[in-house]
C-alpha positions as CSV (number, residue, x, y, z in Angstrom):
1,M,-0.1,0.0,0.0
2,F,2.8,2.3,0.9
3,S,5.0,1.3,-2.2
4,R,1.7,2.4,-4.2
5,E,1.1,5.8,-2.6
6,V,4.5,6.8,-2.5
7,G,5.5,5.7,-6.2
8,E,8.9,3.7,-4.8
9,K,9.3,-0.1,-4.1
10,L,9.7,0.1,-0.2
11,A,9.7,-3.7,0.7
12,G,13.2,-4.7,2.3
13,R,14.1,-1.1,2.5
14,T,14.0,-1.2,6.4
15,G,16.7,1.3,6.9
16,G,15.9,4.3,9.2
17,A,15.7,7.3,6.5
18,V,13.1,5.4,4.7
19,S,10.9,4.4,7.7
20,L,11.1,8.0,9.2
21,A,10.1,9.5,5.6
22,V,7.0,7.0,5.3
23,G,5.8,7.9,8.9
24,M,6.2,11.9,8.2
25,A,4.6,11.2,4.9
26,T,1.7,9.4,6.7
27,I,1.4,12.2,9.4
28,F,1.3,15.1,6.8
29,R,-1.1,13.3,4.5
30,G,-3.6,13.4,7.4
31,L,-3.7,17.1,7.3
32,P,-6.8,18.6,5.2
33,G,-6.6,18.6,1.6
34,M,-3.3,16.5,1.6
35,A,-4.8,12.7,1.2
36,R,-3.3,12.6,-2.5
37,L,0.3,14.0,-1.3
38,M,1.6,11.0,0.1
39,G,4.2,10.8,-2.6
40,Y,5.2,14.2,-2.3
41,W,5.7,14.2,1.4
42,Y,7.7,10.9,1.2
43,H,10.3,12.4,-1.1
44,Y,10.1,16.0,0.6
45,A,11.2,13.8,3.8
46,I,13.9,11.8,2.1
47,M,15.3,15.1,0.4
48,F,15.5,16.9,3.9
49,E,17.1,13.9,5.6
50,A,19.9,13.8,3.0
51,L,20.6,17.4,2.9
52,F,20.5,17.4,6.7
53,I,23.1,14.6,6.8
54,L,25.4,16.0,4.2
55,T,25.1,19.5,5.2
56,T,26.0,18.7,8.9
57,V,29.1,16.3,7.6
58,D,30.2,19.5,5.5
59,T,29.8,22.0,8.0
60,G,31.5,19.5,10.8
61,T,34.4,19.0,8.4
62,R,34.9,22.6,7.9
63,V,34.9,23.9,11.6
64,A,37.1,20.8,12.7
65,R,39.6,22.0,10.0
66,Y,39.4,25.6,11.4
67,V,40.0,24.6,14.9
68,L,42.8,22.1,14.1
69,Q,44.4,24.7,12.0
70,E,43.9,27.4,14.8
71,L,45.6,24.8,17.3
72,L,48.4,23.7,14.8
73,G,49.1,27.6,14.3
74,K,50.4,27.6,18.0
75,V,52.9,25.1,16.9
76,H,53.7,26.1,13.5
77,K,52.6,29.6,12.6
78,P,51.7,29.0,8.6
79,F,48.9,26.8,9.9
80,G,47.3,29.6,11.6
81,N,46.9,31.2,7.9
82,N,43.6,29.9,6.5
83,A,45.1,30.8,3.0
84,W,47.9,28.4,3.3
85,L,47.3,25.6,0.9
86,P,49.4,22.9,2.5
87,G,47.9,23.8,5.9
88,N,44.4,23.2,4.2
89,L,45.1,20.2,2.8
90,I,46.6,18.6,5.6
91,T,44.1,19.6,8.2
92,S,41.3,18.4,5.9
93,S,42.7,15.1,5.5
94,V,43.2,14.6,9.0
95,V,39.7,15.5,9.8
96,V,38.3,13.4,7.0
97,L,40.3,10.5,7.8
98,G,39.0,10.9,11.4
99,W,35.2,10.6,10.8
100,G,36.0,8.3,8.1
101,Y,37.7,5.7,10.6
102,L,34.7,6.2,12.7
103,I,32.4,5.2,10.0
104,Y,34.5,2.3,9.0
105,T,34.7,0.7,12.5
106,G,31.3,1.8,13.6
107,N,27.9,0.9,12.8
108,I,24.7,2.5,13.3
109,S,24.4,1.5,17.1
110,T,27.7,3.6,18.0
111,L,27.7,6.3,15.4
112,W,24.1,7.5,15.7
113,P,24.4,8.1,19.3
114,L,27.7,10.1,19.1
115,F,26.1,12.1,16.3
116,G,22.8,12.5,18.1
117,T,24.2,13.7,21.4
118,G,26.6,16.0,19.9
119,N,24.2,17.5,17.7
120,Q,21.6,18.3,20.7
121,L,24.6,19.3,22.8
122,L,25.5,22.0,20.1
123,A,21.9,23.1,20.5
124,T,22.4,23.6,24.3
125,I,25.5,25.5,23.9
126,A,23.6,28.1,21.2
127,L,20.8,28.4,23.9
128,A,23.1,29.0,26.9
129,V,24.9,31.7,24.6
130,T,21.7,33.2,23.3
131,T,20.4,33.3,27.4
132,T,23.9,35.0,28.1
133,F,23.2,37.7,25.4
134,L,20.1,38.4,26.5
135,I,21.2,38.9,30.2
136,N,23.7,41.0,29.2
137,M,21.8,43.4,27.1
138,G,19.8,43.9,30.0
139,K,16.8,41.8,28.7
140,Q,16.5,39.4,31.6
141,K,12.7,39.1,31.6
142,Y,13.0,37.4,27.8
143,A,15.9,35.0,29.1
144,W,13.5,32.3,29.9
145,I,12.5,32.0,26.2
146,T,15.9,30.3,25.7
147,A,17.0,29.1,29.2
148,V,13.7,26.8,29.6
149,P,14.5,24.8,26.3
150,M,18.3,24.9,27.3
151,C,17.5,23.0,30.5
152,F,15.3,20.4,28.8
153,V,17.6,19.7,25.9
154,G,20.9,20.0,28.3
155,V,19.4,17.6,30.8
156,T,17.7,14.9,28.6
157,T,20.9,14.9,26.2
158,L,23.4,14.8,29.0
159,T,21.5,11.9,30.3
160,A,21.6,10.4,27.1
161,G,25.0,10.8,26.8
162,V,25.9,9.3,30.0
163,M,23.5,6.1,29.2
164,G,25.3,5.8,26.0
165,I,28.7,5.5,27.4
166,K,27.4,3.0,29.8
167,N,25.3,1.0,27.8
168,I,26.9,1.3,24.5
169,F,30.5,2.5,24.3
170,W,32.1,1.4,27.5
171,P,30.7,-2.4,27.0
172,L,32.8,-2.7,23.5
173,T,35.9,-2.4,25.5
174,S,35.3,-5.9,26.6
175,K,34.7,-7.1,23.2
176,P,37.6,-8.8,21.2
177,G,38.4,-6.5,18.3
178,Q,36.3,-3.6,19.5
179,E,38.4,-2.3,22.3
180,F,39.8,0.4,20.8
181,T,36.6,1.6,19.1
182,G,34.9,1.4,22.5
183,Y,37.8,3.3,24.2
184,L,37.8,6.0,21.3
185,D,33.8,6.4,21.4
186,T,34.0,6.7,25.2
187,I,36.5,9.3,25.4
188,L,34.7,11.6,22.4
189,M,31.5,11.4,24.4
190,I,33.3,12.5,27.5
191,I,34.7,15.3,25.7
192,F,31.3,16.3,24.5
193,I,30.0,16.2,27.8
194,A,32.8,17.9,29.5
195,G,32.8,20.7,27.0
196,V,29.1,21.5,27.3
197,V,29.2,21.2,30.9
198,L,32.2,24.0,31.1
199,V,30.3,26.3,28.7
200,V,27.0,26.2,30.7
201,A,28.8,26.8,33.8
202,D,30.6,29.5,32.7
203,A,27.3,30.9,31.2
204,V,25.8,30.5,34.9
205,R,28.7,32.5,36.4
206,R,28.3,35.2,33.7
207,W,24.4,35.2,34.6
208,I,25.1,35.5,38.5
209,M,27.7,38.4,38.1
210,V,25.3,40.4,36.1
211,A,22.6,39.9,38.6
212,K,25.1,41.3,41.2
213,G,25.3,44.5,39.1
214,A,28.5,43.7,36.9
215,P,28.4,45.5,33.8
216,A,28.1,43.8,30.4
217,P,31.6,43.0,29.0
218,Q,32.4,45.1,25.9
219,E,33.7,42.1,24.2
220,A,30.2,40.9,24.1
221,F,29.0,43.9,22.0
222,G,32.0,44.9,20.5
223,P,33.7,48.6,20.8
224,P,31.1,51.6,21.8
225,L,29.7,53.3,18.7
226,T,29.4,57.0,18.6
227,V,26.3,58.0,17.0
228,E,25.1,61.8,17.2
229,G,27.8,62.5,20.1
230,E,26.0,59.8,22.3
231,V,28.0,56.6,23.0
232,K,26.1,53.4,22.5
233,M,26.8,50.1,22.5
234,G,26.1,48.0,19.3
235,C,25.6,44.4,18.8
236,C,26.3,44.2,15.1
C-alpha cells in the first residue's frame, strides 16, 4: 500500500531514512487537503534527511579543520593562516580520515548516539550563549525563552550521553576486536559532555555576575559606537 502511494518500491528497505520518511508522509497526509500527496511528502522527507546529513558532515568537517588549523598554528605559525594551501590540505585530510575511521569501524548503534548527542549538545551551547546575550543586554525578562529549552535539551541529552557510555560504548571495550573503538567512542562522548558542562557553567557564572550588578563586558557587543554625540553599545 505504501509503495503504491509513494511511487517507490519500499519492500525490504528497512533503513531508518525510509521508515522515517514514510512515517512523516503518513502524518502530513492526515492534514486537510493532503490525502493525495503521500508521494510528495515522502520524497520531501527523503530529500530533507539527505541534505541534513550532507550539510552536517560538510559543516562539521569545515569547522573541525578551522579548529585544528588554529591549534596547529600555535606550534607552526603557517597553519594559522587559512589561506595556506598545504595547511588546508593537511588539516582537511586529518579530519576526513578521523570521521572516515569512525564510519569504517562503527555501525548505526555506535555512530548515531555520537552524532545525535553531539548535535543536541551543540543546541544546548547555542541556547546558553543566546541566554547570556539577552542577560548582558539587560533583557532578563526574555531570558526564560531560551533558558527553559536549554535546560530541557541539556538535561535530556547529557543523560543520554551518560547512558550511551554506560550501555553502548564502554561495553565494547570488553569485546574482542572492538576494544579501541569502545575506548575511542567513550573518550569522544566524555569530551562532548565535559565541553558542554564547562560552557553552561561559565554562562551561569556570567548570569550571577550580572544579577549582582556587574557591567556587560565590552567584548560581548564590540567597541562602543558614537552616534550623534552619544556613546551607544552595538551588537552588530
